[in-house]
C-alpha positions in Angstrom: 3.8 -67.5 229.8 6.9 -65.7 229.0 7.5 -61.9 229.3 9.4 -59.9 226.8 10.1 -56.9 225.6 10.0 -56.4 221.6 11.3 -53.6 219.7 9.4 -53.0 216.8 11.8 -51.7 214.6 14.2 -55.1 215.2 11.2 -56.7 213.0 11.5 -57.1 209.4 7.7 -57.5 209.5 6.0 -55.7 212.4 2.6 -57.7 211.5 3.8 -60.5 213.4 3.0 -58.2 216.5 -1.1 -58.0 215.8 -1.9 -61.0 217.8 0.8 -60.8 221.0 -1.0 -59.8 224.0 1.0 -56.6 224.6 0.7 -55.7 228.4 2.2 -51.5 227.6 3.5 -50.0 224.2 6.4 -47.8 225.2 8.1 -45.2 222.6 11.4 -43.6 223.4 11.8 -40.1 223.7 14.7 -39.0 220.8 13.8 -35.9 219.0 13.6 -37.4 215.7 11.1 -39.8 215.2 13.2 -41.7 212.8 15.7 -42.5 215.9 12.5 -43.8 218.3 11.8 -46.9 219.1 9.0 -48.6 219.6 9.1 -51.2 222.6 6.0 -53.7 223.0 6.2 -55.3 226.6 4.4 -58.5 225.8 3.2 -62.0 227.5 4.1 -64.8 225.0 3.7 -68.7 224.5 6.8 -70.3 223.3 4.9 -70.6 220.1 4.4 -66.9 219.6 8.3 -66.6 220.3 9.0 -69.0 217.7 6.7 -67.1 215.3 8.2 -63.6 216.1 11.8 -64.6 216.3 12.6 -65.5 212.7 11.4 -62.1 211.7 14.6 -60.6 213.9 16.5 -58.5 212.0 20.6 -58.5 211.6 22.3 -56.6 214.4 19.4 -56.5 216.8 18.4 -59.2 219.2 15.0 -59.8 221.6 14.7 -61.4 224.9 12.2 -63.6 227.1 12.0 -64.3 231.0 10.2 -66.4 232.9 11.2 -67.5 236.5 15.0 -67.8 236.4 15.5 -68.6 232.8 16.2 -66.1 230.2 15.8 -66.7 226.5 17.9 -64.4 223.8 17.7 -64.1 220.3 20.0 -62.6 218.0 19.2 -63.3 214.1 20.0 -67.4 213.7 21.7 -67.7 217.4 19.8 -68.7 220.8 21.1 -68.3 224.1 19.6 -69.6 227.4 20.8 -67.9 230.3 20.0 -67.4 234.0 17.8 -64.1 234.7 19.1 -63.4 237.6 22.7 -64.7 237.1 24.1 -61.9 235.1 27.6 -64.1 234.8 25.7 -66.6 232.7 25.2 -63.7 230.0 28.9 -63.0 229.3 28.7 -65.3 226.0 25.1 -63.7 224.8 26.9 -59.9 225.5 30.0 -61.2 223.3 28.1 -62.4 220.5 26.1 -58.8 220.9 29.3 -57.1 220.7 30.7 -59.2 218.1 27.6 -58.1 215.5 28.2 -54.3 216.5 25.4 -53.7 219.0 26.1 -51.2 221.4 27.5 -52.3 224.9 24.9 -50.3 226.9 21.9 -52.1 224.9 23.1 -55.6 226.0 21.5 -55.1 229.1 18.5 -57.6 229.0 15.8 -55.7 230.8 13.1 -57.5 232.6 10.6 -55.3 233.9 7.4 -53.9 233.1 
């Protein structure tokens, strides 16, 4: 199983979350409800990932990890990197910056 953090607001159809195994659901603490993110820490199969990644909105990303492999998905783009060697993340980070994702959001957190 792959682990992943999926932000509900990043999806064009949040119903794809219905069949996932969520380990934990978190809501960010912004005061304005419209700025809050609903984050699903989930366990997924590769089939789950393939189904969900096609619902990713432009200018968002999602990432999944297992062992030392991390898959990072942007709309229409996929990167496979080392989960532990951050030097391998450069191309994905550069791409994220090129589509206006703030650098501080391109941290690919792997914990839950």
